PQR file of N, CA, C, O and H, with PARSE charges and radii, in Angstrom:
ATOM      1  N   MET A   1     111.853  65.552 136.494 -0.4000 1.5000
ATOM      2  CA  MET A   1     111.399  65.702 135.068 -0.0000 2.0000
ATOM      3  C   MET A   1     110.357  67.077 134.916  0.5500 1.7000
ATOM      4  O   MET A   1     109.606  67.405 135.834 -0.5500 1.4000
ATOM      5  N   PHE A   2     110.424  67.680 133.857 -0.4000 1.5000
ATOM      6  CA  PHE A   2     109.775  69.194 134.147 -0.0000 2.0000
ATOM      7  C   PHE A   2     108.313  68.822 133.508  0.5500 1.7000
ATOM      8  O   PHE A   2     107.992  67.967 132.683 -0.5500 1.4000
ATOM      9  H   PHE A   2     111.034  67.412 133.111  0.4000 1.0000
ATOM     10  N   GLY A   3     107.619  69.725 134.160 -0.4000 1.5000
ATOM     11  CA  GLY A   3     106.281  69.621 133.230 -0.0000 2.0000
ATOM     12  C   GLY A   3     105.609  70.193 132.432  0.5500 1.7000
ATOM     13  O   GLY A   3     106.383  70.285 131.479 -0.5500 1.4000
ATOM     14  H   GLY A   3     107.880  70.419 134.831  0.4000 1.0000
ATOM     15  N   LEU A   4     104.377  70.811 132.039 -0.4000 1.5000
ATOM     16  CA  LEU A   4     104.531  71.708 130.825 -0.0000 2.0000
ATOM     17  C   LEU A   4     104.303  72.854 130.506  0.5500 1.7000
ATOM     18  O   LEU A   4     103.847  73.409 129.507 -0.5500 1.4000
ATOM     19  H   LEU A   4     103.749  70.736 132.813  0.4000 1.0000
ATOM     20  N   SER A   5     104.904  73.348 132.074 -0.4000 1.5000
ATOM     21  CA  SER A   5     104.442  74.649 132.191 -0.0000 2.0000
ATOM     22  C   SER A   5     105.682  75.053 132.740  0.5500 1.7000
ATOM     23  O   SER A   5     105.951  76.246 132.605 -0.5500 1.4000
ATOM     24  H   SER A   5     105.275  72.898 132.886  0.4000 1.0000
ATOM     25  N   GLU A   6     106.369  74.450 133.234 -0.4000 1.5000
ATOM     26  CA  GLU A   6     107.935  74.463 133.277 -0.0000 2.0000
ATOM     27  C   GLU A   6     108.421  74.187 131.829  0.5500 1.7000
ATOM     28  O   GLU A   6     109.324  74.957 131.501 -0.5500 1.4000
ATOM     29  H   GLU A   6     106.151  73.481 133.344  0.4000 1.0000
ATOM     30  N   LEU A   7     108.127  73.459 131.053 -0.4000 1.5000
ATOM     31  CA  LEU A   7     108.979  74.063 129.525 -0.0000 2.0000
ATOM     32  C   LEU A   7     108.059  74.960 128.679  0.5500 1.7000
ATOM     33  O   LEU A   7     108.170  75.109 127.462 -0.5500 1.4000
ATOM     34  H   LEU A   7     107.393  72.834 131.319  0.4000 1.0000
ATOM     35  N   ALA A   8     107.404  75.371 129.241 -0.4000 1.5000
ATOM     36  CA  ALA A   8     106.512  76.511 128.158 -0.0000 2.0000
ATOM     37  C   ALA A   8     107.543  78.022 129.235  0.5500 1.7000
ATOM     38  O   ALA A   8     108.342  78.646 128.536 -0.5500 1.4000
ATOM     39  H   ALA A   8     107.314  75.249 130.229  0.4000 1.0000
ATOM     40  N   ILE A   9     107.480  78.335 130.299 -0.4000 1.5000
ATOM     41  CA  ILE A   9     108.676  79.087 130.679 -0.0000 2.0000
ATOM     42  C   ILE A   9     109.634  79.131 130.425  0.5500 1.7000
ATOM     43  O   ILE A   9     110.139  80.247 130.306 -0.5500 1.4000
ATOM     44  H   ILE A   9     106.831  77.828 130.867  0.4000 1.0000
ATOM     45  N   LEU A  10     110.519  77.816 130.174 -0.4000 1.5000
ATOM     46  CA  LEU A  10     111.952  77.512 129.800 -0.0000 2.0000
ATOM     47  C   LEU A  10     111.954  78.283 128.222  0.5500 1.7000
ATOM     48  O   LEU A  10     112.873  79.046 127.921 -0.5500 1.4000
ATOM     49  H   LEU A  10     110.109  76.909 130.271  0.4000 1.0000
ATOM     50  N   LEU A  11     110.834  77.991 127.283 -0.4000 1.5000
ATOM     51  CA  LEU A  11     110.965  78.049 126.119 -0.0000 2.0000
ATOM     52  C   LEU A  11     110.744  80.342 125.832  0.5500 1.7000
ATOM     53  O   LEU A  11     111.352  81.055 125.033 -0.5500 1.4000
ATOM     54  H   LEU A  11     110.088  77.371 127.527  0.4000 1.0000
ATOM     55  N   ILE A  12     110.000  80.618 126.552 -0.4000 1.5000
ATOM     56  CA  ILE A  12     109.896  81.915 126.829 -0.0000 2.0000
ATOM     57  C   ILE A  12     110.577  82.529 127.261  0.5500 1.7000
ATOM     58  O   ILE A  12     110.565  83.714 126.926 -0.5500 1.4000
ATOM     59  H   ILE A  12     109.506  80.039 127.201  0.4000 1.0000
ATOM     60  N   VAL A  13     111.682  81.989 128.381 -0.4000 1.5000
ATOM     61  CA  VAL A  13     112.764  83.013 128.611 -0.0000 2.0000
ATOM     62  C   VAL A  13     113.998  82.921 127.538  0.5500 1.7000
ATOM     63  O   VAL A  13     114.635  83.920 127.206 -0.5500 1.4000
ATOM     64  H   VAL A  13     111.691  81.027 128.653  0.4000 1.0000
ATOM     65  N   VAL A  14     114.340  81.227 126.888 -0.4000 1.5000
ATOM     66  CA  VAL A  14     115.370  81.374 126.172 -0.0000 2.0000
ATOM     67  C   VAL A  14     114.390  82.177 124.470  0.5500 1.7000
ATOM     68  O   VAL A  14     115.170  82.885 123.832 -0.5500 1.4000
ATOM     69  H   VAL A  14     113.822  80.415 127.158  0.4000 1.0000
ATOM     70  N   VAL A  15     113.838  82.146 124.226 -0.4000 1.5000
ATOM     71  CA  VAL A  15     112.930  83.406 122.879 -0.0000 2.0000
ATOM     72  C   VAL A  15     113.585  84.662 123.294  0.5500 1.7000
ATOM     73  O   VAL A  15     114.026  85.543 122.555 -0.5500 1.4000
ATOM     74  H   VAL A  15     113.205  81.572 124.745  0.4000 1.0000
ATOM     75  N   ALA A  16     113.583  84.597 125.175 -0.4000 1.5000
ATOM     76  CA  ALA A  16     113.332  86.006 124.855 -0.0000 2.0000
ATOM     77  C   ALA A  16     115.393  86.889 125.164  0.5500 1.7000
ATOM     78  O   ALA A  16     116.002  87.953 125.055 -0.5500 1.4000
ATOM     79  H   ALA A  16     113.224  83.882 125.775  0.4000 1.0000
ATOM     80  N   VAL A  17     115.560  85.592 125.529 -0.4000 1.5000
ATOM     81  CA  VAL A  17     117.418  86.036 125.273 -0.0000 2.0000
ATOM     82  C   VAL A  17     117.660  86.333 124.339  0.5500 1.7000
ATOM     83  O   VAL A  17     118.189  87.420 124.107 -0.5500 1.4000
ATOM     84  H   VAL A  17     115.065  84.728 125.618  0.4000 1.0000
ATOM     85  N   LEU A  18     117.227  85.085 123.060 -0.4000 1.5000
ATOM     86  CA  LEU A  18     117.701  85.030 121.981 -0.0000 2.0000
ATOM     87  C   LEU A  18     117.394  85.888 121.101  0.5500 1.7000
ATOM     88  O   LEU A  18     118.084  86.009 120.090 -0.5500 1.4000
ATOM     89  H   LEU A  18     116.797  84.202 123.249  0.4000 1.0000
ATOM     90  N   ALA A  19     116.293  86.647 121.326 -0.4000 1.5000
ATOM     91  CA  ALA A  19     115.610  87.319 120.490 -0.0000 2.0000
ATOM     92  C   ALA A  19     115.415  88.890 121.209  0.5500 1.7000
ATOM     93  O   ALA A  19     114.444  89.613 120.983 -0.5500 1.4000
ATOM     94  H   ALA A  19     115.732  86.549 122.147  0.4000 1.0000
ATOM     95  N   ALA A  20     116.411  89.195 122.001 -0.4000 1.5000
ATOM     96  CA  ALA A  20     115.700  90.240 122.949 -0.0000 2.0000
ATOM     97  C   ALA A  20     115.970  91.691 121.639  0.5500 1.7000
ATOM     98  O   ALA A  20     114.991  92.432 121.729 -0.5500 1.4000
ATOM     99  H   ALA A  20     117.199  88.608 122.184  0.4000 1.0000
ATOM    100  N   ARG A  21     116.574  92.008 120.983 -0.4000 1.5000
ATOM    101  CA  ARG A  21     116.471  93.032 119.625 -0.0000 2.0000
ATOM    102  C   ARG A  21     115.522  93.004 118.787  0.5500 1.7000
ATOM    103  O   ARG A  21     115.210  94.014 118.156 -0.5500 1.4000
ATOM    104  H   ARG A  21     117.369  91.406 120.911  0.4000 1.0000
ATOM    105  N   LYS A  22     114.913  91.855 118.645 -0.4000 1.5000
ATOM    106  CA  LYS A  22     113.323  91.834 118.111 -0.0000 2.0000
ATOM    107  C   LYS A  22     112.573  91.912 118.440  0.5500 1.7000
ATOM    108  O   LYS A  22     111.634  92.085 117.663 -0.5500 1.4000
ATOM    109  H   LYS A  22     115.167  91.035 119.158  0.4000 1.0000
ATOM    110  N   LEU A  23     112.240  91.833 120.386 -0.4000 1.5000
ATOM    111  CA  LEU A  23     111.335  92.061 120.812 -0.0000 2.0000
ATOM    112  C   LEU A  23     110.257  93.711 120.583  0.5500 1.7000
ATOM    113  O   LEU A  23     109.046  93.857 120.417 -0.5500 1.4000
ATOM    114  H   LEU A  23     113.003  91.692 121.017  0.4000 1.0000
ATOM    115  N   PRO A  24     111.043  94.397 120.650 -0.5600 1.5000
ATOM    116  CA  PRO A  24     109.847  95.703 120.925  0.2800 2.0000
ATOM    117  C   PRO A  24     109.620  96.399 119.345  0.5500 1.7000
ATOM    118  O   PRO A  24     109.248  97.553 119.133 -0.5500 1.4000
ATOM    119  N   GLU A  25     109.961  95.337 118.293 -0.4000 1.5000
ATOM    120  CA  GLU A  25     110.169  95.538 117.128 -0.0000 2.0000
ATOM    121  C   GLU A  25     108.530  94.807 116.935  0.5500 1.7000
ATOM    122  O   GLU A  25     107.550  95.506 116.676 -0.5500 1.4000
ATOM    123  H   GLU A  25     110.263  94.399 118.465  0.4000 1.0000
ATOM    124  N   LEU A  26     108.459  93.342 117.108 -0.4000 1.5000
ATOM    125  CA  LEU A  26     107.785  92.307 117.798 -0.0000 2.0000
ATOM    126  C   LEU A  26     106.248  93.227 118.136  0.5500 1.7000
ATOM    127  O   LEU A  26     105.146  93.332 117.597 -0.5500 1.4000
ATOM    128  H   LEU A  26     109.255  92.775 117.319  0.4000 1.0000
ATOM    129  N   ALA A  27     106.858  93.715 119.204 -0.4000 1.5000
ATOM    130  CA  ALA A  27     105.440  93.893 120.368 -0.0000 2.0000
ATOM    131  C   ALA A  27     104.712  95.398 119.533  0.5500 1.7000
ATOM    132  O   ALA A  27     103.527  95.642 119.756 -0.5500 1.4000
ATOM    133  H   ALA A  27     107.753  93.629 119.642  0.4000 1.0000
ATOM    134  N   ARG A  28     105.338  96.115 118.811 -0.4000 1.5000
ATOM    135  CA  ARG A  28     105.160  97.426 117.424 -0.0000 2.0000
ATOM    136  C   ARG A  28     104.379  96.865 116.510  0.5500 1.7000
ATOM    137  O   ARG A  28     103.296  97.397 116.268 -0.5500 1.4000
ATOM    138  H   ARG A  28     106.301  95.918 118.630  0.4000 1.0000
ATOM    139  N   SER A  29     104.776  95.678 115.823 -0.4000 1.5000
ATOM    140  CA  SER A  29     103.892  95.001 114.963 -0.0000 2.0000
ATOM    141  C   SER A  29     102.828  94.624 115.369  0.5500 1.7000
ATOM    142  O   SER A  29     101.885  94.491 114.589 -0.5500 1.4000
ATOM    143  H   SER A  29     105.656  95.245 116.019  0.4000 1.0000
ATOM    144  N   ALA A  30     102.709  94.342 116.784 -0.4000 1.5000
ATOM    145  CA  ALA A  30     101.193  93.062 116.856 -0.0000 2.0000
ATOM    146  C   ALA A  30     100.480  94.361 117.399  0.5500 1.7000
ATOM    147  O   ALA A  30      99.260  94.201 117.375 -0.5500 1.4000
ATOM    148  H   ALA A  30     103.475  94.451 117.418  0.4000 1.0000
ATOM    149  N   GLY A  31     100.884  95.689 117.918 -0.4000 1.5000
ATOM    150  CA  GLY A  31      99.700  96.436 118.075 -0.0000 2.0000
ATOM    151  C   GLY A  31      99.642  97.377 116.746  0.5500 1.7000
ATOM    152  O   GLY A  31      98.740  98.208 116.846 -0.5500 1.4000
ATOM    153  H   GLY A  31     101.876  95.820 117.938  0.4000 1.0000
ATOM    154  N   LYS A  32     100.270  97.449 115.699 -0.4000 1.5000
ATOM    155  CA  LYS A  32      99.699  97.908 114.770 -0.0000 2.0000
ATOM    156  C   LYS A  32      98.678  97.082 114.231  0.5500 1.7000
ATOM    157  O   LYS A  32      97.665  97.673 113.857 -0.5500 1.4000
ATOM    158  H   LYS A  32     101.003  96.774 115.617  0.4000 1.0000
ATOM    159  N   SER A  33      98.729  95.465 114.070 -0.4000 1.5000
ATOM    160  CA  SER A  33      97.782  94.689 113.432 -0.0000 2.0000
ATOM    161  C   SER A  33      96.860  95.144 113.807  0.5500 1.7000
ATOM    162  O   SER A  33      96.117  95.896 113.177 -0.5500 1.4000
ATOM    163  H   SER A  33      99.552  94.985 114.374  0.4000 1.0000
ATOM    164  N   ALA A  34      96.673  94.567 115.505 -0.4000 1.5000
ATOM    165  CA  ALA A  34      95.446  94.640 116.448 -0.0000 2.0000
ATOM    166  C   ALA A  34      94.719  95.468 116.053  0.5500 1.7000
ATOM    167  O   ALA A  34      93.645  95.135 115.553 -0.5500 1.4000
ATOM    168  H   ALA A  34      97.276  93.956 116.017  0.4000 1.0000
ATOM    169  N   ARG A  35      95.175  97.104 116.187 -0.4000 1.5000
ATOM    170  CA  ARG A  35      94.839  98.280 115.498 -0.0000 2.0000
ATOM    171  C   ARG A  35      94.180  97.931 114.301  0.5500 1.7000
ATOM    172  O   ARG A  35      92.966  97.770 114.171 -0.5500 1.4000
ATOM    173  H   ARG A  35      96.047  97.375 116.593  0.4000 1.0000
ATOM    174  N   ILE A  36      94.940  97.836 113.544 -0.4000 1.5000
ATOM    175  CA  ILE A  36      94.418  97.248 112.227 -0.0000 2.0000
ATOM    176  C   ILE A  36      92.921  96.722 112.082  0.5500 1.7000
ATOM    177  O   ILE A  36      92.004  97.253 111.455 -0.5500 1.4000
ATOM    178  H   ILE A  36      95.926  97.966 113.650  0.4000 1.0000
ATOM    179  N   LEU A  37      92.908  95.409 112.905 -0.4000 1.5000
ATOM    180  CA  LEU A  37      92.003  94.675 112.937 -0.0000 2.0000
ATOM    181  C   LEU A  37      90.929  95.193 113.554  0.5500 1.7000
ATOM    182  O   LEU A  37      89.851  95.112 112.965 -0.5500 1.4000
ATOM    183  H   LEU A  37      93.653  94.978 113.414  0.4000 1.0000
ATOM    184  N   LYS A  38      91.002  95.918 115.039 -0.4000 1.5000
ATOM    185  CA  LYS A  38      89.862  96.374 115.732 -0.0000 2.0000
ATOM    186  C   LYS A  38      89.261  97.738 114.310  0.5500 1.7000
ATOM    187  O   LYS A  38      88.040  97.837 114.191 -0.5500 1.4000
ATOM    188  H   LYS A  38      91.877  95.984 115.517  0.4000 1.0000
ATOM    189  N   ALA A  39      89.941  98.432 113.601 -0.4000 1.5000
ATOM    190  CA  ALA A  39      89.365  99.249 112.819 -0.0000 2.0000
ATOM    191  C   ALA A  39      88.114  98.702 111.991  0.5500 1.7000
ATOM    192  O   ALA A  39      86.942  99.062 111.881 -0.5500 1.4000
ATOM    193  H   ALA A  39      90.933  98.352 113.698  0.4000 1.0000
ATOM    194  N   GLU A  40      89.043  97.464 111.352 -0.4000 1.5000
ATOM    195  CA  GLU A  40      88.277  96.783 109.877 -0.0000 2.0000
ATOM    196  C   GLU A  40      87.104  96.346 110.355  0.5500 1.7000
ATOM    197  O   GLU A  40      86.060  96.429 109.708 -0.5500 1.4000
ATOM    198  H   GLU A  40      89.995  97.172 111.441  0.4000 1.0000
ATOM    199  N   LYS A  41      87.212  95.708 111.861 -0.4000 1.5000
ATOM    200  CA  LYS A  41      86.018  95.173 112.797 -0.0000 2.0000
ATOM    201  C   LYS A  41      84.698  96.382 113.131  0.5500 1.7000
ATOM    202  O   LYS A  41      83.490  96.209 112.972 -0.5500 1.4000
ATOM    203  H   LYS A  41      88.060  95.641 112.387  0.4000 1.0000
ATOM    204  N   ASN A  42      85.167  97.193 113.462 -0.4000 1.5000
ATOM    205  CA  ASN A  42      83.977  98.290 113.212 -0.0000 2.0000
ATOM    206  C   ASN A  42      83.368  98.903 112.002  0.5500 1.7000
ATOM    207  O   ASN A  42      82.220  99.319 111.848 -0.5500 1.4000
ATOM    208  H   ASN A  42      86.148  97.333 113.592  0.4000 1.0000
ATOM    209  N   ALA A  43      84.680  98.865 110.922 -0.4000 1.5000
ATOM    210  CA  ALA A  43      83.893  99.440 109.968 -0.0000 2.0000
ATOM    211  C   ALA A  43      82.679  98.689 109.055  0.5500 1.7000
ATOM    212  O   ALA A  43      81.822  99.122 108.286 -0.5500 1.4000
ATOM    213  H   ALA A  43      85.613  98.527 111.047  0.4000 1.0000
ATOM    214  N   ALA A  44      83.099  97.158 109.602 -0.4000 1.5000
ATOM    215  CA  ALA A  44      82.577  96.316 108.850 -0.0000 2.0000
ATOM    216  C   ALA A  44      81.046  95.738 109.860  0.5500 1.7000
ATOM    217  O   ALA A  44      80.387  94.751 109.533 -0.5500 1.4000
ATOM    218  H   ALA A  44      83.795  96.806 110.227  0.4000 1.0000
ATOM    219  N   GLN A  45      80.815  96.398 110.786 -0.4000 1.5000
ATOM    220  CA  GLN A  45      79.382  96.512 112.055 -0.0000 2.0000
ATOM    221  C   GLN A  45      79.032  97.384 111.763  0.5500 1.7000
ATOM    222  O   GLN A  45      77.827  97.576 111.925 -0.5500 1.4000
ATOM    223  H   GLN A  45      81.351  97.200 111.051  0.4000 1.0000
ATOM    224  N   ASP A  46      80.025  98.661 111.031 -0.4000 1.5000
ATOM    225  CA  ASP A  46      79.147 100.290 110.632 -0.0000 2.0000
ATOM    226  C   ASP A  46      78.649  99.958 109.342  0.5500 1.7000
ATOM    227  O   ASP A  46      77.482 100.298 109.143 -0.5500 1.4000
ATOM    228  H   ASP A  46      81.004  98.505 110.899  0.4000 1.0000
ATOM    229  N   GLY A  47      79.203  99.417 108.476 -0.4000 1.5000
ATOM    230  CA  GLY A  47      78.703  99.590 106.859 -0.0000 2.0000
ATOM    231  C   GLY A  47      77.796  98.080 106.822  0.5500 1.7000
ATOM    232  O   GLY A  47      77.154  97.725 105.833 -0.5500 1.4000
ATOM    233  H   GLY A  47      80.150  99.140 108.638  0.4000 1.0000
ATOM    234  N   SER A  48      77.865  97.507 107.754 -0.4000 1.5000
ATOM    235  CA  SER A  48      76.676  96.344 107.906 -0.0000 2.0000
ATOM    236  C   SER A  48      74.983  97.091 107.954  0.5500 1.7000
ATOM    237  O   SER A  48      73.998  96.550 107.452 -0.5500 1.4000
ATOM    238  H   SER A  48      78.386  97.795 108.557  0.4000 1.0000
ATOM    239  N   ALA A  49      74.975  98.370 108.648 -0.4000 1.5000
ATOM    240  CA  ALA A  49      73.676  98.613 108.989 -0.0000 2.0000
ATOM    241  C   ALA A  49      73.556  99.740 107.477  0.5500 1.7000
ATOM    242  O   ALA A  49      72.434 100.216 107.652 -0.5500 1.4000
ATOM    243  H   ALA A  49      75.776  98.809 109.056  0.4000 1.0000
ATOM    244  N   GLU A  50      73.836 100.069 106.797 -0.4000 1.5000
ATOM    245  CA  GLU A  50      73.637 100.690 105.482 -0.0000 2.0000
ATOM    246  C   GLU A  50      73.298  99.986 104.214  0.5500 1.7000
ATOM    247  O   GLU A  50      73.458  98.767 104.248 -0.5500 1.4000
ATOM    248  H   GLU A  50      74.748  99.683 106.655  0.4000 1.0000
ATOM    249  N   GLU A  51      73.003 100.335 103.464 -0.4000 1.5000
ATOM    250  CA  GLU A  51      72.744 100.188 102.348 -0.0000 2.0000
ATOM    251  C   GLU A  51      73.644  99.768 101.297  0.5500 1.7000
ATOM    252  O   GLU A  51      73.867 100.732 100.563 -0.5500 1.4000
ATOM    253  H   GLU A  51      72.873 101.326 103.436  0.4000 1.0000
ATOM    254  N   PRO A  52      74.482  98.331 100.780 -0.5600 1.5000
ATOM    255  CA  PRO A  52      75.347  98.549 100.054  0.2800 2.0000
ATOM    256  C   PRO A  52      75.264  99.151  98.247  0.5500 1.7000
ATOM    257  O   PRO A  52      74.438  99.216  97.337 -0.5500 1.4000
ATOM    258  N   ALA A  53      76.522  99.454  98.480 -0.4000 1.5000
ATOM    259  CA  ALA A  53      77.123 100.202  97.469 -0.0000 2.0000
ATOM    260  C   ALA A  53      75.929 100.125  95.981  0.5500 1.7000
ATOM    261  O   ALA A  53      75.077  99.287  95.684 -0.5500 1.4000
ATOM    262  H   ALA A  53      77.193  99.402  99.219  0.4000 1.0000
ATOM    263  N   THR A  54      76.224 100.981  95.530 -0.4000 1.5000
ATOM    264  CA  THR A  54      75.861 100.481  93.357 -0.0000 2.0000
ATOM    265  C   THR A  54      77.019 100.413  93.320  0.5500 1.7000
ATOM    266  O   THR A  54      77.894 100.766  94.111 -0.5500 1.4000
ATOM    267  H   THR A  54      76.916 101.661  95.771  0.4000 1.0000
ATOM    268  N   PRO A  55      77.044  99.746  91.975 -0.5600 1.5000
ATOM    269  CA  PRO A  55      78.518  98.931  91.346  0.2800 2.0000
ATOM    270  C   PRO A  55      78.463  99.978  90.888  0.5500 1.7000
ATOM    271  O   PRO A  55      77.504 100.746  90.808 -0.5500 1.4000
ATOM    272  N   GLN A  56      79.930 100.128  90.411 -0.4000 1.5000
ATOM    273  CA  GLN A  56      80.472 101.518  89.378 -0.0000 2.0000
ATOM    274  C   GLN A  56      81.246 100.389  88.473  0.5500 1.7000
ATOM    275  O   GLN A  56      81.790  99.312  88.713 -0.5500 1.4000
ATOM    276  H   GLN A  56      80.709  99.504  90.476  0.4000 1.0000
ATOM    277  N   VAL A  57      80.921 101.514  86.843 -0.4000 1.5000
ATOM    278  CA  VAL A  57      81.676 100.705  85.819 -0.0000 2.0000
ATOM    279  C   VAL A  57      83.215 102.116  85.949  0.5500 1.7000
ATOM    280  O   VAL A  57      83.590 103.276  86.123 -0.5500 1.4000
ATOM    281  H   VAL A  57      80.479 102.389  86.647  0.4000 1.0000
ATOM    282  N   ILE A  58      83.526 100.550  85.653 -0.4000 1.5000
ATOM    283  CA  ILE A  58      84.949 101.713  85.749 -0.0000 2.0000
ATOM    284  C   ILE A  58      85.665 101.165  84.011  0.5500 1.7000
ATOM    285  O   ILE A  58      86.170 100.047  83.914 -0.5500 1.4000
ATOM    286  H   ILE A  58      83.221  99.608  85.512  0.4000 1.0000
ATOM    287  N   GLN A  59      85.590 102.202  82.682 -0.4000 1.5000
ATOM    288  CA  GLN A  59      85.889 102.091  81.353 -0.0000 2.0000
ATOM    289  C   GLN A  59      87.792 101.923  81.239  0.5500 1.7000
ATOM    290  O   GLN A  59      88.693 102.354  81.959 -0.5500 1.4000
ATOM    291  H   GLN A  59      85.180 103.110  82.762  0.4000 1.0000
ATOM    292  N   GLY A  60      87.789 101.410  80.464 -0.4000 1.5000
ATOM    293  CA  GLY A  60      89.336 100.466  80.410 -0.0000 2.0000
ATOM    294  C   GLY A  60      89.581 100.871  78.811  0.5500 1.7000
ATOM    295  O   GLY A  60      89.031 101.764  78.167 -0.5500 1.4000
ATOM    296  H   GLY A  60      87.057 101.059  79.879  0.4000 1.0000
ATOM    297  N   GLU A  61      90.667  99.844  78.360 -0.4000 1.5000
ATOM    298  CA  GLU A  61      91.106 100.000  77.113 -0.0000 2.0000
ATOM    299  C   GLU A  61      91.711  98.114  76.557  0.5500 1.7000
ATOM    300  O   GLU A  61      92.526  97.281  76.953 -0.5500 1.4000
ATOM    301  H   GLU A  61      91.114  99.119  78.883  0.4000 1.0000
ATOM    302  N   ILE A  62      91.127  98.192  75.927 -0.4000 1.5000
ATOM    303  CA  ILE A  62      91.570  96.466  75.101 -0.0000 2.0000
ATOM    304  C   ILE A  62      93.225  96.865  75.095  0.5500 1.7000
ATOM    305  O   ILE A  62      93.727  97.896  74.647 -0.5500 1.4000
ATOM    306  H   ILE A  62      90.465  98.869  75.606  0.4000 1.0000
ATOM    307  N   VAL A  63      93.893  95.739  75.722 -0.4000 1.5000
ATOM    308  CA  VAL A  63      95.156  95.959  75.198 -0.0000 2.0000
ATOM    309  C   VAL A  63      95.356  94.952  74.669  0.5500 1.7000
ATOM    310  O   VAL A  63      94.908  93.881  75.079 -0.5500 1.4000
ATOM    311  H   VAL A  63      93.486  94.901  76.086  0.4000 1.0000
ATOM    312  N   PRO A  64      96.361  95.148  73.233 -0.5600 1.5000
ATOM    313  CA  PRO A  64      96.552  93.233  72.608  0.2800 2.0000
ATOM    314  C   PRO A  64      97.820  92.299  72.974  0.5500 1.7000
ATOM    315  O   PRO A  64      99.009  92.490  72.716 -0.5500 1.4000
ATOM    316  N   PRO A  65      97.404  91.588  73.428 -0.5600 1.5000
ATOM    317  CA  PRO A  65      98.733  90.783  73.759  0.2800 2.0000
ATOM    318  C   PRO A  65     100.393  90.413  72.809  0.5500 1.7000
ATOM    319  O   PRO A  65     100.556  89.974  71.671 -0.5500 1.4000
ATOM    320  N   ARG A  66     101.244  90.759  73.709 -0.4000 1.5000
ATOM    321  CA  ARG A  66     102.486  90.626  72.673 -0.0000 2.0000
ATOM    322  C   ARG A  66     102.468  89.734  72.272  0.5500 1.7000
ATOM    323  O   ARG A  66     101.646  88.928  72.708 -0.5500 1.4000
ATOM    324  H   ARG A  66     101.111  91.116  74.634  0.4000 1.0000
ATOM    325  N   PRO A  67     103.308  89.379  71.271 -0.5600 1.5000
ATOM    326  CA  PRO A  67     103.888  88.443  70.522  0.2800 2.0000
ATOM    327  C   PRO A  67     104.689  87.430  72.031  0.5500 1.7000
ATOM    328  O   PRO A  67     104.912  87.909  73.143 -0.5500 1.4000
ATOM    329  N   GLN A  68     104.940  86.166  71.644 -0.4000 1.5000
ATOM    330  CA  GLN A  68     105.106  85.103  72.893 -0.0000 2.0000
ATOM    331  C   GLN A  68     106.665  84.838  72.659  0.5500 1.7000
ATOM    332  O   GLN A  68     106.960  84.878  71.465 -0.5500 1.4000
ATOM    333  H   GLN A  68     104.758  85.777  70.741  0.4000 1.0000
ATOM    334  N   ASP A  69     107.866  84.544  73.632 -0.4000 1.5000
ATOM    335  CA  ASP A  69     109.130  85.138  72.902 -0.0000 2.0000
ATOM    336  C   ASP A  69     109.409  83.435  72.735  0.5500 1.7000
ATOM    337  O   ASP A  69     109.527  82.768  73.763 -0.5500 1.4000
ATOM    338  H   ASP A  69     107.627  84.512  74.602  0.4000 1.0000
ATOM    339  N   ASP A  70     109.480  82.951  71.741 -0.4000 1.5000
ATOM    340  CA  ASP A  70     109.744  81.162  72.031 -0.0000 2.0000
ATOM    341  C   ASP A  70     111.461  81.335  72.660  0.5500 1.7000
ATOM    342  O   ASP A  70     111.816  80.158  72.716 -0.5500 1.4000
ATOM    343  H   ASP A  70     109.383  83.493  70.906  0.4000 1.0000
ATOM    344  N   GLY A  71     112.084  81.781  72.912 -0.4000 1.5000
ATOM    345  CA  GLY A  71     113.263  81.586  73.774 -0.0000 2.0000
ATOM    346  C   GLY A  71     114.545  81.369  72.633  0.5500 1.7000
ATOM    347  O   GLY A  71     115.509  80.725  73.045 -0.5500 1.4000
ATOM    348  H   GLY A  71     111.796  82.738  72.866  0.4000 1.0000
ATOM    349  N   THR A  72     114.600  82.013  70.861 -0.4000 1.5000
ATOM    350  CA  THR A  72     115.357  82.001  70.316 -0.0000 2.0000
ATOM    351  C   THR A  72     115.936  83.497  70.430  0.5500 1.7000
ATOM    352  O   THR A  72     115.389  84.586  70.603 -0.5500 1.4000
ATOM    353  H   THR A  72     113.817  82.536  70.526  0.4000 1.0000
ATOM    354  N   ALA A  73     117.215  83.112  70.268 -0.4000 1.5000
ATOM    355  CA  ALA A  73     117.930  84.544  70.063 -0.0000 2.0000
ATOM    356  C   ALA A  73     117.831  85.034  68.570  0.5500 1.7000
ATOM    357  O   ALA A  73     117.949  84.316  67.578 -0.5500 1.4000
ATOM    358  H   ALA A  73     117.660  82.227  70.128  0.4000 1.0000
ATOM    359  N   ARG A  74     117.664  85.989  68.585 -0.4000 1.5000
ATOM    360  CA  ARG A  74     117.831  86.557  66.932 -0.0000 2.0000
ATOM    361  C   ARG A  74     118.683  87.873  66.673  0.5500 1.7000
ATOM    362  O   ARG A  74     118.653  89.027  67.100 -0.5500 1.4000
ATOM    363  H   ARG A  74     117.568  86.573  69.391  0.4000 1.0000
ATOM    364  N   SER A  75     119.612  87.007  65.587 -0.4000 1.5000
ATOM    365  CA  SER A  75     120.703  88.177  65.358 -0.0000 2.0000
ATOM    366  C   SER A  75     120.592  89.257  64.339  0.5500 1.7000
ATOM    367  O   SER A  75     121.478  90.106  64.240 -0.5500 1.4000
ATOM    368  H   SER A  75     119.636  86.070  65.240  0.4000 1.0000
TER
END
């Protein structure tokens, strides 16, 4: 019988063979994600020492709702 480590190696080999064309794209995507997470972590650590920013009020406009369509066709 196979042990757990042999099954894991076999699974990795099968995935590598079946998804060989996608591996570079997956690795590139994982690298980008790791870089983004690292940058966000550093920004959160740097921002925690500063005072919180004062909230900004953004002026908007009130848009009245459109009448609901009841699904009947009008000719």
